[in-house]
C-alpha beads as a LAMMPS data file, in Angstrom:
LAMMPS data file: protein, C-alpha beads

179 atoms
178 bonds

1 atom types
1 bond types

-500.0 500.0 xlo xhi
-500.0 500.0 ylo yhi
-500.0 500.0 zlo zhi

Masses

1 110.0

Atoms # bond

1 1 1 -425.752 -18.342 287.657
2 1 1 -425.787 -21.788 286.090
3 1 1 -423.441 -24.224 287.773
4 1 1 -422.252 -27.819 287.854
5 1 1 -425.080 -30.212 287.017
6 1 1 -427.115 -27.657 285.063
7 1 1 -427.755 -28.100 281.374
8 1 1 -426.140 -25.641 278.974
9 1 1 -428.899 -23.581 277.340
10 1 1 -429.799 -24.946 273.898
11 1 1 -429.567 -21.643 272.065
12 1 1 -428.634 -20.932 268.491
13 1 1 -426.335 -17.906 268.645
14 1 1 -424.363 -15.875 266.081
15 1 1 -420.642 -16.572 265.703
16 1 1 -417.669 -15.180 263.888
17 1 1 -414.767 -17.381 262.876
18 1 1 -411.698 -16.903 260.739
19 1 1 -410.982 -13.968 258.478
20 1 1 -414.170 -13.903 256.374
21 1 1 -416.689 -11.125 256.881
22 1 1 -419.623 -12.274 259.018
23 1 1 -422.467 -13.664 256.950
24 1 1 -425.011 -14.763 259.541
25 1 1 -423.155 -17.853 260.801
26 1 1 -424.539 -19.448 263.959
27 1 1 -423.708 -22.211 266.390
28 1 1 -426.351 -24.404 267.989
29 1 1 -425.282 -24.980 271.577
30 1 1 -427.819 -27.796 271.893
31 1 1 -425.786 -29.870 269.418
32 1 1 -423.004 -31.874 271.021
33 1 1 -421.789 -34.228 268.280
34 1 1 -420.505 -36.363 271.163
35 1 1 -417.950 -33.729 272.146
36 1 1 -417.165 -31.739 275.248
37 1 1 -417.403 -27.949 275.068
38 1 1 -415.036 -25.389 276.527
39 1 1 -417.049 -22.163 276.547
40 1 1 -415.219 -19.103 277.796
41 1 1 -416.470 -15.520 277.945
42 1 1 -414.378 -12.376 278.007
43 1 1 -415.777 -8.904 278.806
44 1 1 -414.995 -6.882 275.646
45 1 1 -413.052 -6.909 272.418
46 1 1 -410.279 -4.335 271.902
47 1 1 -409.183 -4.459 275.535
48 1 1 -405.992 -5.475 277.332
49 1 1 -406.471 -8.679 279.348
50 1 1 -408.917 -10.359 276.942
51 1 1 -406.491 -10.943 274.052
52 1 1 -404.007 -12.651 276.380
53 1 1 -406.691 -15.183 277.294
54 1 1 -407.924 -15.721 273.735
55 1 1 -404.383 -16.234 272.460
56 1 1 -403.679 -18.592 275.373
57 1 1 -406.728 -20.702 274.576
58 1 1 -405.902 -20.552 270.861
59 1 1 -402.427 -21.961 271.528
60 1 1 -404.093 -24.958 273.208
61 1 1 -406.849 -25.419 270.588
62 1 1 -405.319 -28.621 269.235
63 1 1 -404.885 -30.001 272.762
64 1 1 -408.594 -29.430 273.408
65 1 1 -409.483 -30.975 270.021
66 1 1 -407.325 -34.023 270.848
67 1 1 -409.569 -34.506 273.883
68 1 1 -412.777 -34.318 271.824
69 1 1 -413.539 -30.848 273.150
70 1 1 -414.822 -27.955 271.065
71 1 1 -413.306 -24.616 272.036
72 1 1 -415.818 -21.741 271.889
73 1 1 -415.060 -18.146 272.839
74 1 1 -417.691 -15.507 273.528
75 1 1 -418.291 -11.893 274.442
76 1 1 -421.168 -9.461 274.237
77 1 1 -419.657 -7.785 271.168
78 1 1 -421.079 -8.158 267.638
79 1 1 -419.732 -10.472 264.965
80 1 1 -418.420 -7.434 263.058
81 1 1 -416.492 -6.211 266.093
82 1 1 -415.010 -9.725 266.482
83 1 1 -414.036 -9.660 262.812
84 1 1 -412.414 -6.232 263.086
85 1 1 -410.443 -7.301 266.159
86 1 1 -409.149 -10.442 264.432
87 1 1 -408.170 -8.367 261.394
88 1 1 -406.315 -5.895 263.658
89 1 1 -404.214 -8.535 265.464
90 1 1 -402.662 -11.536 263.715
91 1 1 -402.359 -13.398 267.038
92 1 1 -406.149 -13.196 267.438
93 1 1 -406.649 -14.178 263.801
94 1 1 -404.658 -17.340 264.565
95 1 1 -407.132 -18.193 267.367
96 1 1 -409.331 -19.901 264.788
97 1 1 -412.249 -21.206 266.787
98 1 1 -415.807 -19.833 266.882
99 1 1 -416.383 -16.614 268.804
100 1 1 -419.985 -16.167 269.905
101 1 1 -421.301 -12.671 269.203
102 1 1 -423.730 -12.364 272.107
103 1 1 -424.510 -8.665 271.720
104 1 1 -428.134 -9.303 272.776
105 1 1 -426.726 -10.958 275.937
106 1 1 -429.100 -13.844 275.349
107 1 1 -426.618 -16.534 276.375
108 1 1 -424.765 -14.441 278.985
109 1 1 -428.086 -13.673 280.704
110 1 1 -429.159 -17.341 280.546
111 1 1 -425.825 -18.337 282.120
112 1 1 -426.161 -15.582 284.730
113 1 1 -422.712 -14.083 284.089
114 1 1 -423.430 -10.436 283.226
115 1 1 -421.578 -8.004 285.505
116 1 1 -424.415 -5.754 286.736
117 1 1 -422.509 -2.475 286.854
118 1 1 -420.494 -2.979 283.650
119 1 1 -423.179 -4.605 281.477
120 1 1 -420.652 -7.070 280.008
121 1 1 -419.913 -10.700 280.804
122 1 1 -417.585 -11.728 283.601
123 1 1 -414.579 -13.878 282.632
124 1 1 -416.520 -17.136 282.918
125 1 1 -415.390 -20.583 281.818
126 1 1 -417.728 -23.556 281.464
127 1 1 -416.629 -27.132 280.785
128 1 1 -419.632 -28.976 279.376
129 1 1 -419.800 -32.743 278.859
130 1 1 -421.118 -34.526 275.727
131 1 1 -424.603 -34.644 277.292
132 1 1 -424.545 -30.803 277.508
133 1 1 -424.279 -30.900 281.303
134 1 1 -422.010 -28.320 282.911
135 1 1 -419.224 -30.122 284.770
136 1 1 -417.045 -27.166 285.784
137 1 1 -417.462 -23.398 286.168
138 1 1 -414.978 -20.690 287.049
139 1 1 -415.736 -16.990 287.094
140 1 1 -413.193 -14.203 287.428
141 1 1 -413.841 -10.520 287.828
142 1 1 -413.236 -8.174 284.935
143 1 1 -409.582 -7.385 285.702
144 1 1 -407.973 -10.813 286.228
145 1 1 -407.205 -13.232 283.399
146 1 1 -407.546 -17.002 283.454
147 1 1 -405.113 -19.850 282.961
148 1 1 -406.138 -21.862 279.867
149 1 1 -403.683 -24.604 280.856
150 1 1 -405.674 -25.074 284.085
151 1 1 -408.865 -25.473 282.035
152 1 1 -407.116 -28.226 280.054
153 1 1 -405.939 -29.893 283.290
154 1 1 -409.478 -29.859 284.691
155 1 1 -410.860 -31.295 281.442
156 1 1 -408.310 -34.118 281.661
157 1 1 -409.354 -34.826 285.250
158 1 1 -413.063 -34.770 284.386
159 1 1 -412.513 -37.162 281.500
160 1 1 -410.920 -39.768 283.799
161 1 1 -414.251 -40.105 285.661
162 1 1 -412.055 -40.875 288.694
163 1 1 -411.125 -39.139 291.941
164 1 1 -408.297 -36.726 291.131
165 1 1 -406.313 -35.019 293.906
166 1 1 -405.136 -31.428 294.093
167 1 1 -402.751 -30.545 291.246
168 1 1 -403.387 -33.871 289.492
169 1 1 -401.868 -33.971 285.995
170 1 1 -402.635 -36.226 283.035
171 1 1 -400.634 -39.438 283.325
172 1 1 -400.714 -39.488 287.125
173 1 1 -402.702 -42.104 288.983
174 1 1 -406.087 -41.031 290.318
175 1 1 -406.933 -41.655 293.959
176 1 1 -407.929 -45.212 294.784
177 1 1 -409.571 -45.303 298.233
178 1 1 -409.093 -48.547 300.144
179 1 1 -412.155 -50.757 299.972

Bonds

1 1 1 2
2 1 2 3
3 1 3 4
4 1 4 5
5 1 5 6
6 1 6 7
7 1 7 8
8 1 8 9
9 1 9 10
10 1 10 11
11 1 11 12
12 1 12 13
13 1 13 14
14 1 14 15
15 1 15 16
16 1 16 17
17 1 17 18
18 1 18 19
19 1 19 20
20 1 20 21
21 1 21 22
22 1 22 23
23 1 23 24
24 1 24 25
25 1 25 26
26 1 26 27
27 1 27 28
28 1 28 29
29 1 29 30
30 1 30 31
31 1 31 32
32 1 32 33
33 1 33 34
34 1 34 35
35 1 35 36
36 1 36 37
37 1 37 38
38 1 38 39
39 1 39 40
40 1 40 41
41 1 41 42
42 1 42 43
43 1 43 44
44 1 44 45
45 1 45 46
46 1 46 47
47 1 47 48
48 1 48 49
49 1 49 50
50 1 50 51
51 1 51 52
52 1 52 53
53 1 53 54
54 1 54 55
55 1 55 56
56 1 56 57
57 1 57 58
58 1 58 59
59 1 59 60
60 1 60 61
61 1 61 62
62 1 62 63
63 1 63 64
64 1 64 65
65 1 65 66
66 1 66 67
67 1 67 68
68 1 68 69
69 1 69 70
70 1 70 71
71 1 71 72
72 1 72 73
73 1 73 74
74 1 74 75
75 1 75 76
76 1 76 77
77 1 77 78
78 1 78 79
79 1 79 80
80 1 80 81
81 1 81 82
82 1 82 83
83 1 83 84
84 1 84 85
85 1 85 86
86 1 86 87
87 1 87 88
88 1 88 89
89 1 89 90
90 1 90 91
91 1 91 92
92 1 92 93
93 1 93 94
94 1 94 95
95 1 95 96
96 1 96 97
97 1 97 98
98 1 98 99
99 1 99 100
100 1 100 101
101 1 101 102
102 1 102 103
103 1 103 104
104 1 104 105
105 1 105 106
106 1 106 107
107 1 107 108
108 1 108 109
109 1 109 110
110 1 110 111
111 1 111 112
112 1 112 113
113 1 113 114
114 1 114 115
115 1 115 116
116 1 116 117
117 1 117 118
118 1 118 119
119 1 119 120
120 1 120 121
121 1 121 122
122 1 122 123
123 1 123 124
124 1 124 125
125 1 125 126
126 1 126 127
127 1 127 128
128 1 128 129
129 1 129 130
130 1 130 131
131 1 131 132
132 1 132 133
133 1 133 134
134 1 134 135
135 1 135 136
136 1 136 137
137 1 137 138
138 1 138 139
139 1 139 140
140 1 140 141
141 1 141 142
142 1 142 143
143 1 143 144
144 1 144 145
145 1 145 146
146 1 146 147
147 1 147 148
148 1 148 149
149 1 149 150
150 1 150 151
151 1 151 152
152 1 152 153
153 1 153 154
154 1 154 155
155 1 155 156
156 1 156 157
157 1 157 158
158 1 158 159
159 1 159 160
160 1 160 161
161 1 161 162
162 1 162 163
163 1 163 164
164 1 164 165
165 1 165 166
166 1 166 167
167 1 167 168
168 1 168 169
169 1 169 170
170 1 170 171
171 1 171 172
172 1 172 173
173 1 173 174
174 1 174 175
175 1 175 176
176 1 176 177
177 1 177 178
178 1 178 179
């Protein structure tokens, strides 16, 4: 599995975004545009835990954007399945950020996050800096959801480029070791 210090694979992958039918849209993960990336995978569309995470990240989309971070969701479903799921649930439709349709598992395999027995991606979150270097990784099993607010907290800490103690929150002082 790729980890902190590794470069995010520079793949061009299909995405689905918004309410329009998929028409071959892609995202080039090698492009940074000077922004951070929050890339999070869920196992499958039309499931139970996954929408709670997507909605949770969607509710924080502006907070991530305010920190110059691009929010990108992903699963191993197709762009048409993503589209159908968004059409079936207005809360998911409101989560208007790109969803990677990695049905070939090209990116999931490159990241090393495919659950061997299930053949879908683990619940993996990658925080990637503007140089496309992975700065944080968390991976949950298939049954336990993540805390998007914690991802935002970690992004804030990473962006300070300082030593941040346990439970540090934006606005608090970082650690300043005595010289």
